[in-house]
C-alpha positions in Angstrom: 8.7 16.0 14.2 5.6 15.3 16.2 5.6 12.8 19.1 3.5 10.4 17.1 5.8 10.5 14.1 8.8 10.1 16.4 7.2 7.0 18.1 6.1 5.6 14.8 9.7 5.8 13.6 10.8 4.0 16.8 8.2 1.3 16.2 9.5 0.8 12.7 13.0 0.3 14.1 11.7 -2.5 16.3 11.5 -0.6 19.6 8.9 -2.6 21.6 8.6 0.2 24.2 7.6 2.7 21.6 4.5 0.6 20.8 3.4 1.0 24.4 3.9 4.8 24.1 1.9 5.1 20.8 -1.5 4.0 22.0 -2.0 6.7 24.7 -1.1 9.4 22.1 -3.5 8.2 19.4 -6.2 6.4 21.4 -8.5 9.4 22.0 -8.4 10.5 18.3 -8.9 6.9 17.0 -11.8 6.4 19.5 -13.5 9.6 18.4 -13.2 8.7 14.8 -14.5 5.1 15.4 -17.4 6.5 17.4 -18.3 8.9 14.6 -18.2 6.1 12.1 -20.3 3.7 14.2 -22.9 6.4 14.8 -23.7 6.2 11.1 -24.0 2.4 11.1 -27.4 0.8 11.1 -29.2 0.1 14.4 -28.4 -3.3 15.9 -24.7 -2.8 15.4 -22.9 -5.0 18.0 -19.4 -3.6 17.3 -18.6 -0.7 19.7 -16.1 2.1 19.1 -13.7 0.8 21.8 -13.6 -2.7 20.3 -13.1 -1.2 16.8 -10.2 0.9 17.9 -8.6 -2.0 19.8 -8.9 -4.4 16.9 -7.6 -1.8 14.4 -4.7 -1.0 16.7 -3.8 -4.6 17.2 -3.7 -5.1 13.4 -1.6 -2.0 13.0 1.1 -2.8 15.6 0.9 -6.6 15.5 3.7 -9.0 15.3 5.5 -7.5 12.3 6.8 -3.9 12.5 5.1 -1.6 10.1 6.6 1.2 8.0 4.8 4.5 8.7 6.5 7.6 7.4 4.1 10.1 9.1 1.2 10.7 11.3 -1.1 10.9 8.2 0.2 7.6 6.9 -0.6 5.9 10.3 -4.1 7.3 10.3 -4.6 6.2 6.7 -3.5 2.7 7.8 -6.0 3.0 10.7 -8.8 3.9 8.3 -8.0 0.8 6.2 -7.9 -1.4 9.2 -11.3 -0.1 10.4 -12.7 -0.6 7.0 -11.6 -4.2 6.8 -13.0 -4.9 10.3 -16.4 -3.4 9.5 -16.5 -5.3 6.2 -15.5 -8.6 7.9 -18.2 -8.0 10.5 -20.8 -7.3 7.8 -19.8 -10.5 5.9 -20.0 -12.5 9.1 -23.4 -11.1 10.0 -24.8 -11.8 6.5 -23.7 -15.4 6.6 -26.5 -18.0 7.0 -24.9 -19.2 10.3 -25.4 -15.7 11.8 -28.9 -15.1 10.7 -28.2 -14.2 7.1 -30.9 -11.8 5.9 -32.9 -11.8 9.1 -33.2 -8.5 10.7 -32.9 -8.0 14.5 -35.9 -6.2 15.9 -35.7 -4.7 19.5 -38.4 -5.9 21.8 -39.5 -2.5 22.8 -39.9 -1.2 19.3 -42.7 -2.6 17.2 -41.7 -1.0 13.9 -38.7 -2.4 12.0 -36.1 0.3 11.6 -34.6 0.9 8.2 -30.9 -0.1 8.1 -28.2 -0.6 5.6 -28.1 -4.4 5.1 -24.9 -6.3 5.5 -24.9 -7.2 1.8 -24.9 -3.5 0.9 -21.8 -3.0 3.0 -20.1 -5.9 1.2 -21.2 -4.4 -2.2 -19.8 -1.1 -1.1 -16.5 -2.8 -0.2 -16.3 -4.4 -3.6 -17.1 -1.1 -5.4 -14.4 0.5 -3.3 -11.9 -2.2 -4.3 -12.7 -1.5 -7.9 -12.3 2.3 -7.4 -9.0 1.6 -5.7 -7.7 -0.3 -8.8 -8.6 2.8 -10.8 -7.4 5.6 -8.5 -5.8 4.7 -5.1 -5.8 8.3 -3.8 -9.5 8.7 -4.5 -10.3 5.4 -2.8 -8.1 6.4 0.2 -10.2 9.6 0.5 -13.4 7.6 0.6 -12.0 5.3 3.3 -11.0 8.2 5.4 -14.4 9.9 5.0 -16.7 6.9 5.2 -14.9 4.5 7.5 -13.0 6.9 9.8 -15.5 9.8 9.6 -13.0 12.5 8.7 -14.3 15.7 7.1 -13.0 16.5 3.6 -10.6 19.0 5.0 -9.2 16.5 7.6 -8.9 13.8 4.9 -7.1 16.3 2.6 -4.7 17.0 5.4 -4.0 13.3 6.0 -3.5 12.7 2.3 -1.5 15.9 1.9 -3.6 17.2 -0.9 -5.4 20.5 -1.3 -9.0 20.9 -0.1 -10.1 21.7 -3.6 -8.5 18.5 -4.9 -10.3 16.6 -2.1 -13.6 18.0 -3.1 -13.0 17.1 -6.7 -12.0 13.6 -5.7 -15.0 13.2 -3.4 -17.4 14.2 -6.2 -15.8 11.7 -8.6 -15.8 9.0 -5.9 -19.5 9.5 -5.1 -20.5 9.3 -8.7 -18.3 6.3 -9.4 -19.4 4.4 -6.4 -23.1 5.2 -7.1 -22.7 3.9 -10.6 -20.9 0.7 -9.4 -23.5 0.0 -6.7 -26.5 0.6 -8.9 -25.1 -1.7 -11.6 -24.7 -4.5 -9.0 -28.3 -4.5 -8.0 
C-alpha cells in the first residue's frame, strides 16, 4: 500500500493528523497537473495553479471526511474538484457583474488575443454533465484529460482501464462532446 493510500485510509477513519501528512505527499503532483491545465486556459486567466490546488485540496479534505479507496480515486476526486472550480470561475466571469462578455485586453498588446470565452467553458461543462449521465467512466476520462491535464495513459492508470480502452473512450468522448457543443450554438 502506498503512503498516499495509507494516509487516505487514515483520513477516512477521521485521523486529523493524517490530513496534514497528505498535502506534502500530493502537493507537487497536484500543482504540476493544475499548472498544465491552466497553461491551456485563455489569456487573462486570473486563477493561478497554486490557488487552484489549494481550493481543490480544501474541497477534498474539508469538514466531512471523504471515502477514498485508492490513490487513483483521490486524483479522480481532485480532477472533479478542479473542474468545478474552473467552471464556477468561468460562470462568475461571464456574469454581467464581472464584465459579462467584455474581453480584457492587456495594455501592451494592441491586438485582441483569441481565447475560449467563459460561456464556452460553461457549455462544455453542460455537455460533460450530459456525457456523464450516459457514461460515467468516459466522462471521468475527459475530466482527467481536460481539467487535470493527464495523458491518456496516465488517465487509464487512474481509472484502472487499459490504454486501448482509454483511447476508444477518448475518441467517443471527443465526438460526443463535439456533437453536443455544436448543437448548442
